C-alpha positions in Angstrom: -29.8 18.0 2.1 -27.8 19.2 5.1 -24.1 18.4 5.7 -25.1 16.3 8.7 -27.6 14.3 6.7 -25.0 13.7 4.0 -22.6 12.4 6.5 -25.2 10.2 8.1 -26.1 8.8 4.7 -22.5 8.0 3.8 -21.8 6.4 7.1 -25.0 4.3 6.9 -24.3 3.2 3.4 -20.6 2.8 3.2 -19.0 3.2 6.6 -18.6 1.7 10.1 -18.9 3.5 13.4 -17.2 2.3 16.6 -17.0 3.5 20.1 -13.3 3.0 21.0 -13.3 4.4 24.5 -10.5 7.0 23.8 -9.7 9.8 21.4 -8.3 8.7 18.0 -5.0 10.5 17.6 -3.7 8.7 14.4 -4.8 6.4 11.7 -2.7 4.5 9.2 -3.5 2.1 6.4 -1.2 -0.9 5.9 1.0 -1.0 2.9 -0.8 -4.2 1.7 -4.1 -2.3 1.7 -5.8 -5.0 3.7 -6.0 -3.3 7.1 -5.7 -0.1 9.0 -4.8 0.8 12.6 -6.1 3.5 14.9 -3.8 5.0 17.5 -5.7 6.0 20.6 -5.2 8.5 23.4 -5.1 5.7 26.0 -2.0 4.2 24.4 -3.7 1.3 22.7 -4.1 0.5 19.0 -7.1 -1.0 17.2 -6.3 -3.0 14.1 -9.1 -3.6 11.6 -9.2 -5.7 8.5 -10.8 -3.7 5.7 -12.6 -6.8 4.3 -14.5 -7.3 7.6 -14.8 -3.8 9.0 -18.0 -4.8 10.8 -16.2 -7.7 12.5 -14.0 -7.6 15.6 -11.1 -5.1 15.7 -8.0 -6.3 17.5 -7.0 -4.3 20.5 -3.2 -4.0 21.1 -1.9 -2.6 24.4 1.0 -0.6 23.1 2.0 2.4 25.3 1.9 3.6 28.8 0.3 7.0 28.2 -1.0 8.2 24.8 -0.1 7.1 21.4 1.5 10.2 19.8 2.3 9.0 16.3 1.3 6.2 14.0 2.4 5.3 10.4 2.6 2.3 8.1 5.8 0.3 8.4 7.9 -0.1 5.2 7.3 -3.9 4.9 4.0 -4.5 6.7 2.3 -3.6 9.9 2.7 -0.2 11.7 5.1 1.9 13.7 3.8 3.7 16.8 5.5 6.2 19.1 4.1 7.0 22.5 4.1 9.1 25.6 6.3 6.5 27.2 9.2 7.3 24.8 9.0 4.0 23.0 8.9 3.3 19.3 7.1 0.1 18.5 6.6 -2.1 15.5 3.2 -3.7 15.5 2.7 -6.6 13.1 -0.6 -7.0 11.2 -1.4 -9.9 13.7 -1.0 -7.5 16.7 2.4 -8.7 17.9 4.6 -5.9 19.3 8.3 -5.5 19.2 10.4 -2.6 20.5 
């Protein structure tokens, strides 16, 4: 079986594929293990709940310019740095504070 066929099988049986409209520049899993966030080149974040990966992913308008870094916050949620020079805390529900 080729490498591409292996990847296709794994994605079909265990994964989820999404068109997000911009390059993914970072991914972080929440400390609680219940969700993950994707930082995108257009400055937005997508937050997915792992229990319902095939459901809707929340879109958060975070930065003017690209998202440059993304990590899990110490308590919950995520920290994101962007092209706009801002460091943001994004809660699991998508609320943003600078």
